Structures are given as structure tokens and as C-alpha cells.
CHARMM-style PDB file with segment names, atoms N, HN, CA, C and O in Angstrom:
ATOM      1  N   MET     1      -2.460  15.417  -4.605  1.00  0.00      PROA
ATOM      2  CA  MET     1      -1.543  15.490  -3.523  1.00  0.00      PROA
ATOM      3  C   MET     1      -2.059  14.334  -2.240  1.00  0.00      PROA
ATOM      4  O   MET     1      -1.284  13.662  -1.560  1.00  0.00      PROA
ATOM      5  N   GLU     2      -3.320  14.331  -2.160  1.00  0.00      PROA
ATOM      6  HN  GLU     2      -3.950  14.877  -2.712  1.00  0.00      PROA
ATOM      7  CA  GLU     2      -4.205  13.572  -1.142  1.00  0.00      PROA
ATOM      8  C   GLU     2      -3.775  12.155  -1.409  1.00  0.00      PROA
ATOM      9  O   GLU     2      -3.449  11.377  -0.512  1.00  0.00      PROA
ATOM     10  N   HSD     3      -3.795  11.805  -2.946  1.00  0.00      PROA
ATOM     11  HN  HSD     3      -4.060  12.436  -3.674  1.00  0.00      PROA
ATOM     12  CA  HSD     3      -3.822  10.461  -3.440  1.00  0.00      PROA
ATOM     13  C   HSD     3      -2.419  10.197  -3.312  1.00  0.00      PROA
ATOM     14  O   HSD     3      -2.228   9.009  -3.051  1.00  0.00      PROA
ATOM     15  N   ALA     4      -1.148  11.015  -3.421  1.00  0.00      PROA
ATOM     16  HN  ALA     4      -1.303  11.980  -3.633  1.00  0.00      PROA
ATOM     17  CA  ALA     4       0.107  10.303  -2.898  1.00  0.00      PROA
ATOM     18  C   ALA     4       0.226  10.193  -1.693  1.00  0.00      PROA
ATOM     19  O   ALA     4       0.983   9.329  -1.250  1.00  0.00      PROA
ATOM     20  N   ASP     5      -0.480  11.028  -0.848  1.00  0.00      PROA
ATOM     21  HN  ASP     5      -1.095  11.730  -1.208  1.00  0.00      PROA
ATOM     22  CA  ASP     5      -0.254  10.792   0.577  1.00  0.00      PROA
ATOM     23  C   ASP     5      -1.023   9.447   1.083  1.00  0.00      PROA
ATOM     24  O   ASP     5      -0.676   8.691   1.991  1.00  0.00      PROA
ATOM     25  N   LEU     6      -1.929   9.383   0.413  1.00  0.00      PROA
ATOM     26  HN  LEU     6      -2.211   9.997  -0.324  1.00  0.00      PROA
ATOM     27  CA  LEU     6      -2.659   7.833   0.861  1.00  0.00      PROA
ATOM     28  C   LEU     6      -1.523   6.783   0.347  1.00  0.00      PROA
ATOM     29  O   LEU     6      -1.164   5.863   1.082  1.00  0.00      PROA
ATOM     30  N   ASP     7      -0.962   6.977  -0.990  1.00  0.00      PROA
ATOM     31  HN  ASP     7      -1.254   7.724  -1.587  1.00  0.00      PROA
ATOM     32  CA  ASP     7      -0.097   5.758  -1.273  1.00  0.00      PROA
ATOM     33  C   ASP     7       0.942   5.672  -0.344  1.00  0.00      PROA
ATOM     34  O   ASP     7       1.212   4.517  -0.013  1.00  0.00      PROA
ATOM     35  N   ALA     8       1.635   6.600   0.196  1.00  0.00      PROA
ATOM     36  HN  ALA     8       1.416   7.538  -0.073  1.00  0.00      PROA
ATOM     37  CA  ALA     8       2.622   6.615   1.021  1.00  0.00      PROA
ATOM     38  C   ALA     8       2.072   6.051   2.515  1.00  0.00      PROA
ATOM     39  O   ALA     8       2.717   5.281   3.227  1.00  0.00      PROA
ATOM     40  N   THR     9       1.154   6.430   2.737  1.00  0.00      PROA
ATOM     41  HN  THR     9       0.630   7.056   2.159  1.00  0.00      PROA
ATOM     42  CA  THR     9       0.551   5.638   4.029  1.00  0.00      PROA
ATOM     43  C   THR     9       0.350   4.179   4.075  1.00  0.00      PROA
ATOM     44  O   THR     9       0.582   3.430   5.025  1.00  0.00      PROA
ATOM     45  N   ILE    10      -0.156   3.858   2.811  1.00  0.00      PROA
ATOM     46  HN  ILE    10      -0.345   4.466   2.040  1.00  0.00      PROA
ATOM     47  CA  ILE    10      -0.406   2.442   2.678  1.00  0.00      PROA
ATOM     48  C   ILE    10       0.836   1.696   2.573  1.00  0.00      PROA
ATOM     49  O   ILE    10       0.941   0.606   3.135  1.00  0.00      PROA
ATOM     50  N   ASP    11       1.686   2.146   1.967  1.00  0.00      PROA
ATOM     51  HN  ASP    11       1.601   3.032   1.510  1.00  0.00      PROA
ATOM     52  CA  ASP    11       3.239   1.715   1.852  1.00  0.00      PROA
ATOM     53  C   ASP    11       3.695   1.419   3.084  1.00  0.00      PROA
ATOM     54  O   ASP    11       4.175   0.313   3.336  1.00  0.00      PROA
ATOM     55  N   ARG    12       3.579   2.481   4.064  1.00  0.00      PROA
ATOM     56  HN  ARG    12       3.190   3.379   3.859  1.00  0.00      PROA
ATOM     57  CA  ARG    12       4.090   2.408   5.350  1.00  0.00      PROA
ATOM     58  C   ARG    12       3.321   1.250   6.270  1.00  0.00      PROA
ATOM     59  O   ARG    12       3.801   0.512   7.130  1.00  0.00      PROA
ATOM     60  N   LEU    13       2.162   1.340   5.853  1.00  0.00      PROA
ATOM     61  HN  LEU    13       1.771   1.939   5.154  1.00  0.00      PROA
ATOM     62  CA  LEU    13       1.184   0.162   6.721  1.00  0.00      PROA
ATOM     63  C   LEU    13       1.754  -1.197   6.301  1.00  0.00      PROA
ATOM     64  O   LEU    13       1.917  -2.092   7.130  1.00  0.00      PROA
ATOM     65  N   VAL    14       2.045  -1.335   5.044  1.00  0.00      PROA
ATOM     66  HN  VAL    14       1.913  -0.608   4.371  1.00  0.00      PROA
ATOM     67  CA  VAL    14       2.094  -2.689   4.723  1.00  0.00      PROA
ATOM     68  C   VAL    14       3.731  -3.119   5.182  1.00  0.00      PROA
ATOM     69  O   VAL    14       3.991  -4.308   5.364  1.00  0.00      PROA
ATOM     70  N   GLU    15       4.501  -2.353   5.303  1.00  0.00      PROA
ATOM     71  HN  GLU    15       4.289  -1.387   5.155  1.00  0.00      PROA
ATOM     72  CA  GLU    15       5.870  -2.521   5.952  1.00  0.00      PROA
ATOM     73  C   GLU    15       5.812  -2.961   7.546  1.00  0.00      PROA
ATOM     74  O   GLU    15       6.717  -3.573   8.114  1.00  0.00      PROA
ATOM     75  N   HSD    16       4.737  -2.590   8.077  1.00  0.00      PROA
ATOM     76  HN  HSD    16       4.002  -2.093   7.616  1.00  0.00      PROA
ATOM     77  CA  HSD    16       4.767  -2.772   9.415  1.00  0.00      PROA
ATOM     78  C   HSD    16       4.131  -3.729   9.908  1.00  0.00      PROA
ATOM     79  O   HSD    16       3.059  -3.930   9.338  1.00  0.00      PROA
ATOM     80  N   MET    17       4.436  -4.614  11.007  1.00  0.00      PROA
ATOM     81  HN  MET    17       5.307  -4.451  11.470  1.00  0.00      PROA
ATOM     82  CA  MET    17       3.689  -5.858  11.566  1.00  0.00      PROA
ATOM     83  C   MET    17       3.306  -5.507  12.792  1.00  0.00      PROA
ATOM     84  O   MET    17       4.120  -4.818  13.406  1.00  0.00      PROA
ATOM     85  N   PRO    18       2.367  -5.759  13.302  1.00  0.00      PROA
ATOM     86  CA  PRO    18       1.302  -6.483  12.833  1.00  0.00      PROA
ATOM     87  C   PRO    18       0.532  -5.630  11.693  1.00  0.00      PROA
ATOM     88  O   PRO    18       0.550  -4.405  11.814  1.00  0.00      PROA
ATOM     89  N   LEU    19      -0.068  -6.145  10.714  1.00  0.00      PROA
ATOM     90  HN  LEU    19      -0.083  -7.140  10.615  1.00  0.00      PROA
ATOM     91  CA  LEU    19      -0.669  -5.597   9.687  1.00  0.00      PROA
ATOM     92  C   LEU    19      -2.009  -5.263   9.992  1.00  0.00      PROA
ATOM     93  O   LEU    19      -2.720  -6.245  10.205  1.00  0.00      PROA
ATOM     94  N   ASP    20      -2.700  -3.867  10.095  1.00  0.00      PROA
ATOM     95  HN  ASP    20      -2.123  -3.070   9.922  1.00  0.00      PROA
ATOM     96  CA  ASP    20      -3.940  -3.613  10.502  1.00  0.00      PROA
ATOM     97  C   ASP    20      -4.681  -3.720   9.171  1.00  0.00      PROA
ATOM     98  O   ASP    20      -4.580  -2.765   8.401  1.00  0.00      PROA
ATOM     99  N   GLU    21      -5.440  -4.811   8.804  1.00  0.00      PROA
ATOM    100  HN  GLU    21      -5.522  -5.587   9.430  1.00  0.00      PROA
ATOM    101  CA  GLU    21      -6.054  -5.227   7.537  1.00  0.00      PROA
ATOM    102  C   GLU    21      -7.312  -4.318   7.436  1.00  0.00      PROA
ATOM    103  O   GLU    21      -7.626  -3.904   6.320  1.00  0.00      PROA
ATOM    104  N   LEU    22      -8.073  -3.970   8.552  1.00  0.00      PROA
ATOM    105  HN  LEU    22      -7.818  -4.307   9.459  1.00  0.00      PROA
ATOM    106  CA  LEU    22      -9.291  -3.251   8.305  1.00  0.00      PROA
ATOM    107  C   LEU    22      -8.900  -1.683   7.645  1.00  0.00      PROA
ATOM    108  O   LEU    22      -9.443  -1.212   6.645  1.00  0.00      PROA
ATOM    109  N   MET    23      -7.821  -1.006   8.464  1.00  0.00      PROA
ATOM    110  HN  MET    23      -7.380  -1.389   9.276  1.00  0.00      PROA
ATOM    111  CA  MET    23      -7.320   0.417   8.147  1.00  0.00      PROA
ATOM    112  C   MET    23      -6.771   0.125   6.465  1.00  0.00      PROA
ATOM    113  O   MET    23      -7.039   0.917   5.562  1.00  0.00      PROA
ATOM    114  N   LEU    24      -6.166  -0.833   6.304  1.00  0.00      PROA
ATOM    115  HN  LEU    24      -5.948  -1.476   7.037  1.00  0.00      PROA
ATOM    116  CA  LEU    24      -5.471  -0.855   4.924  1.00  0.00      PROA
ATOM    117  C   LEU    24      -6.791  -0.960   3.876  1.00  0.00      PROA
ATOM    118  O   LEU    24      -6.807  -0.258   2.865  1.00  0.00      PROA
ATOM    119  N   GLN    25      -7.624  -1.659   4.110  1.00  0.00      PROA
ATOM    120  HN  GLN    25      -7.611  -2.229   4.931  1.00  0.00      PROA
ATOM    121  CA  GLN    25      -8.974  -1.829   3.142  1.00  0.00      PROA
ATOM    122  C   GLN    25      -9.462  -0.572   3.159  1.00  0.00      PROA
ATOM    123  O   GLN    25      -9.714  -0.009   2.093  1.00  0.00      PROA
ATOM    124  N   ARG    26      -9.658   0.029   4.335  1.00  0.00      PROA
ATOM    125  HN  ARG    26      -9.453  -0.429   5.200  1.00  0.00      PROA
ATOM    126  CA  ARG    26     -10.394   1.427   4.253  1.00  0.00      PROA
ATOM    127  C   ARG    26      -9.504   2.577   3.366  1.00  0.00      PROA
ATOM    128  O   ARG    26     -10.139   3.384   2.687  1.00  0.00      PROA
ATOM    129  N   LEU    27      -8.240   2.622   3.385  1.00  0.00      PROA
ATOM    130  HN  LEU    27      -7.725   1.966   3.936  1.00  0.00      PROA
ATOM    131  CA  LEU    27      -7.140   3.418   3.024  1.00  0.00      PROA
ATOM    132  C   LEU    27      -7.304   3.227   1.189  1.00  0.00      PROA
ATOM    133  O   LEU    27      -7.374   4.127   0.353  1.00  0.00      PROA
ATOM    134  N   LYS    28      -7.328   1.950   1.007  1.00  0.00      PROA
ATOM    135  HN  LYS    28      -7.272   1.218   1.686  1.00  0.00      PROA
ATOM    136  CA  LYS    28      -7.219   1.339  -0.356  1.00  0.00      PROA
ATOM    137  C   LYS    28      -8.673   2.051  -1.192  1.00  0.00      PROA
ATOM    138  O   LYS    28      -8.797   2.631  -2.270  1.00  0.00      PROA
ATOM    139  N   LYS    29      -9.525   1.721  -0.233  1.00  0.00      PROA
ATOM    140  HN  LYS    29      -9.425   1.250   0.643  1.00  0.00      PROA
ATOM    141  CA  LYS    29     -10.900   2.176  -0.862  1.00  0.00      PROA
ATOM    142  C   LYS    29     -11.039   3.665  -0.935  1.00  0.00      PROA
ATOM    143  O   LYS    29     -11.545   4.175  -1.935  1.00  0.00      PROA
ATOM    144  N   ARG    30     -10.618   4.390   0.072  1.00  0.00      PROA
ATOM    145  HN  ARG    30     -10.208   3.975   0.884  1.00  0.00      PROA
ATOM    146  CA  ARG    30     -10.437   6.027  -0.096  1.00  0.00      PROA
ATOM    147  C   ARG    30      -9.600   6.372  -1.398  1.00  0.00      PROA
ATOM    148  O   ARG    30      -9.992   7.210  -2.209  1.00  0.00      PROA
ATOM    149  N   ARG    31      -8.365   5.632  -1.543  1.00  0.00      PROA
ATOM    150  HN  ARG    31      -8.046   4.950  -0.884  1.00  0.00      PROA
ATOM    151  CA  ARG    31      -7.567   5.859  -2.685  1.00  0.00      PROA
ATOM    152  C   ARG    31      -8.409   5.571  -4.178  1.00  0.00      PROA
ATOM    153  O   ARG    31      -8.345   6.303  -5.166  1.00  0.00      PROA
ATOM    154  N   LEU    32      -9.019   4.607  -4.083  1.00  0.00      PROA
ATOM    155  HN  LEU    32      -9.072   4.013  -3.280  1.00  0.00      PROA
ATOM    156  CA  LEU    32      -9.685   4.138  -5.299  1.00  0.00      PROA
ATOM    157  C   LEU    32     -10.827   5.199  -5.557  1.00  0.00      PROA
ATOM    158  O   LEU    32     -11.125   5.398  -6.735  1.00  0.00      PROA
ATOM    159  N   ALA    33     -11.507   5.911  -4.557  1.00  0.00      PROA
ATOM    160  HN  ALA    33     -11.265   5.750  -3.600  1.00  0.00      PROA
ATOM    161  CA  ALA    33     -12.457   6.635  -4.598  1.00  0.00      PROA
ATOM    162  C   ALA    33     -11.887   8.118  -5.135  1.00  0.00      PROA
ATOM    163  O   ALA    33     -12.443   8.783  -6.010  1.00  0.00      PROA
ATOM    164  N   LEU    34     -10.772   8.460  -4.492  1.00  0.00      PROA
ATOM    165  HN  LEU    34     -10.321   7.920  -3.782  1.00  0.00      PROA
ATOM    166  CA  LEU    34     -10.085   9.594  -5.204  1.00  0.00      PROA
ATOM    167  C   LEU    34      -9.475   9.437  -6.783  1.00  0.00      PROA
ATOM    168  O   LEU    34      -9.485  10.321  -7.639  1.00  0.00      PROA
ATOM    169  N   ARG    35      -9.008   8.233  -6.904  1.00  0.00      PROA
ATOM    170  HN  ARG    35      -8.999   7.515  -6.208  1.00  0.00      PROA
ATOM    171  CA  ARG    35      -8.543   8.324  -8.339  1.00  0.00      PROA
ATOM    172  C   ARG    35      -9.959   8.407  -9.279  1.00  0.00      PROA
ATOM    173  O   ARG    35      -9.987   9.039 -10.335  1.00  0.00      PROA
ATOM    174  N   ASP    36     -10.964   7.775  -8.811  1.00  0.00      PROA
ATOM    175  HN  ASP    36     -10.942   7.262  -7.953  1.00  0.00      PROA
ATOM    176  CA  ASP    36     -12.242   8.094  -9.882  1.00  0.00      PROA
ATOM    177  C   ASP    36     -12.560   9.413  -9.859  1.00  0.00      PROA
ATOM    178  O   ASP    36     -12.897   9.967 -10.905  1.00  0.00      PROA
ATOM    179  N   ARG    37     -12.504  10.037  -8.773  1.00  0.00      PROA
ATOM    180  HN  ARG    37     -12.230   9.587  -7.923  1.00  0.00      PROA
ATOM    181  CA  ARG    37     -12.755  11.465  -8.805  1.00  0.00      PROA
ATOM    182  C   ARG    37     -12.103  12.383  -9.695  1.00  0.00      PROA
ATOM    183  O   ARG    37     -12.620  13.254 -10.395  1.00  0.00      PROA
ATOM    184  N   ILE    38     -10.732  12.022  -9.554  1.00  0.00      PROA
ATOM    185  HN  ILE    38     -10.312  11.314  -8.986  1.00  0.00      PROA
ATOM    186  CA  ILE    38      -9.778  12.677 -10.464  1.00  0.00      PROA
ATOM    187  C   ILE    38      -9.884  12.360 -11.951  1.00  0.00      PROA
ATOM    188  O   ILE    38      -9.657  13.195 -12.827  1.00  0.00      PROA
ATOM    189  N   SER    39     -10.198  11.264 -12.147  1.00  0.00      PROA
ATOM    190  HN  SER    39     -10.383  10.586 -11.435  1.00  0.00      PROA
ATOM    191  CA  SER    39     -10.636  10.961 -13.701  1.00  0.00      PROA
ATOM    192  C   SER    39     -11.882  11.601 -14.172  1.00  0.00      PROA
ATOM    193  O   SER    39     -11.995  11.972 -15.340  1.00  0.00      PROA
ATOM    194  N   ARG    40     -12.921  11.753 -13.200  1.00  0.00      PROA
ATOM    195  HN  ARG    40     -12.828  11.451 -12.251  1.00  0.00      PROA
ATOM    196  CA  ARG    40     -14.080  12.240 -13.674  1.00  0.00      PROA
ATOM    197  C   ARG    40     -13.856  14.014 -13.794  1.00  0.00      PROA
ATOM    198  O   ARG    40     -14.529  14.706 -14.558  1.00  0.00      PROA
ATOM    199  N   LEU    41     -12.996  14.449 -13.066  1.00  0.00      PROA
ATOM    200  HN  LEU    41     -12.449  13.887 -12.445  1.00  0.00      PROA
ATOM    201  CA  LEU    41     -12.611  15.758 -13.209  1.00  0.00      PROA
ATOM    202  C   LEU    41     -11.832  15.995 -14.569  1.00  0.00      PROA
ATOM    203  O   LEU    41     -12.022  16.974 -15.289  1.00  0.00      PROA
ATOM    204  N   GLU    42     -11.033  15.089 -14.800  1.00  0.00      PROA
ATOM    205  HN  GLU    42     -10.879  14.293 -14.214  1.00  0.00      PROA
ATOM    206  CA  GLU    42      -9.983  15.351 -15.976  1.00  0.00      PROA
ATOM    207  C   GLU    42     -10.963  14.989 -17.226  1.00  0.00      PROA
ATOM    208  O   GLU    42     -10.754  15.598 -18.276  1.00  0.00      PROA
ATOM    209  N   ILE    43     -11.902  14.142 -17.183  1.00  0.00      PROA
ATOM    210  HN  ILE    43     -12.071  13.648 -16.330  1.00  0.00      PROA
ATOM    211  CA  ILE    43     -12.859  14.219 -18.359  1.00  0.00      PROA
ATOM    212  C   ILE    43     -13.850  15.345 -18.511  1.00  0.00      PROA
ATOM    213  O   ILE    43     -14.236  15.684 -19.630  1.00  0.00      PROA
ATOM    214  N   ALA    44     -14.289  15.960 -17.353  1.00  0.00      PROA
ATOM    215  HN  ALA    44     -13.976  15.685 -16.444  1.00  0.00      PROA
ATOM    216  CA  ALA    44     -15.095  17.096 -17.437  1.00  0.00      PROA
ATOM    217  C   ALA    44     -14.274  18.529 -18.090  1.00  0.00      PROA
ATOM    218  O   ALA    44     -14.731  19.460 -18.754  1.00  0.00      PROA
ATOM    219  N   LEU    45     -12.855  18.250 -17.581  1.00  0.00      PROA
ATOM    220  HN  LEU    45     -12.484  17.494 -17.042  1.00  0.00      PROA
ATOM    221  CA  LEU    45     -12.122  19.389 -18.156  1.00  0.00      PROA
ATOM    222  C   LEU    45     -11.930  19.473 -19.603  1.00  0.00      PROA
ATOM    223  O   LEU    45     -12.007  20.552 -20.192  1.00  0.00      PROA
ATOM    224  N   ASP    46     -11.654  18.237 -20.264  1.00  0.00      PROA
ATOM    225  HN  ASP    46     -11.592  17.361 -19.786  1.00  0.00      PROA
ATOM    226  CA  ASP    46     -11.284  17.704 -21.476  1.00  0.00      PROA
ATOM    227  C   ASP    46     -12.297  16.827 -21.953  1.00  0.00      PROA
ATOM    228  O   ASP    46     -12.105  15.613 -21.873  1.00  0.00      PROA
ATOM    229  N   PRO    47     -13.438  17.314 -22.479  1.00  0.00      PROA
ATOM    230  CA  PRO    47     -14.353  16.368 -23.290  1.00  0.00      PROA
ATOM    231  C   PRO    47     -13.899  15.778 -24.733  1.00  0.00      PROA
ATOM    232  O   PRO    47     -13.371  16.534 -25.549  1.00  0.00      PROA
ATOM    233  N   LYS    48     -14.040  14.899 -24.920  1.00  0.00      PROA
ATOM    234  HN  LYS    48     -14.469  14.285 -24.257  1.00  0.00      PROA
ATOM    235  CA  LYS    48     -13.604  14.367 -26.218  1.00  0.00      PROA
ATOM    236  C   LYS    48     -14.391  14.725 -27.465  1.00  0.00      PROA
ATOM    237  O   LYS    48     -13.986  14.582 -28.618  1.00  0.00      PROA
ATOM    238  N   GLU    49     -15.622  15.230 -27.069  1.00  0.00      PROA
ATOM    239  HN  GLU    49     -15.951  15.345 -26.132  1.00  0.00      PROA
ATOM    240  CA  GLU    49     -16.683  15.498 -28.201  1.00  0.00      PROA
ATOM    241  C   GLU    49     -16.574  16.999 -28.329  1.00  0.00      PROA
ATOM    242  O   GLU    49     -16.412  17.789 -27.398  1.00  0.00      PROA
ATOM    243  N   PRO    50     -16.688  17.283 -29.624  1.00  0.00      PROA
ATOM    244  CA  PRO    50     -16.666  18.959 -29.775  1.00  0.00      PROA
ATOM    245  C   PRO    50     -17.907  19.557 -29.299  1.00  0.00      PROA
ATOM    246  O   PRO    50     -18.996  18.985 -29.253  1.00  0.00      PROA
ATOM    247  N   ALA    51     -17.649  20.782 -28.942  1.00  0.00      PROA
ATOM    248  HN  ALA    51     -16.764  21.247 -28.980  1.00  0.00      PROA
ATOM    249  CA  ALA    51     -18.893  21.629 -28.243  1.00  0.00      PROA
ATOM    250  C   ALA    51     -19.865  22.012 -29.244  1.00  0.00      PROA
ATOM    251  OT1 ALA    51     -20.866  22.651 -28.920  1.00  0.00      PROA
TER     252      ALA     51
END
């Protein structure tokens, strides 16, 4: 949910002028960190190797 919220916030920021580049960069970095965290959790829950 937080990832979707960040997507929506980033989309709204891009539409408005003047663009706050620093805030946009921070939000994108946070979104990427969340995406990485989600990927790690998915891998931990579904390992590819047999136990």
C-alpha cells in the first residue's frame, strides 16, 4: 500500500509546476527502497531451493 501511495504522490508532484526536484528524488529513492524490501520478503517467503 505504501508503494502505491508513493506512486500516486510522485505522479501528483510531476503534474504540478514548479517541480520540487529534491522532494521528487527523495520519494523515488524511498519507492525504490520499498520495492527492494518487498522483493526480499517475497524471496524469503518462497525460496526457490528445496528445504
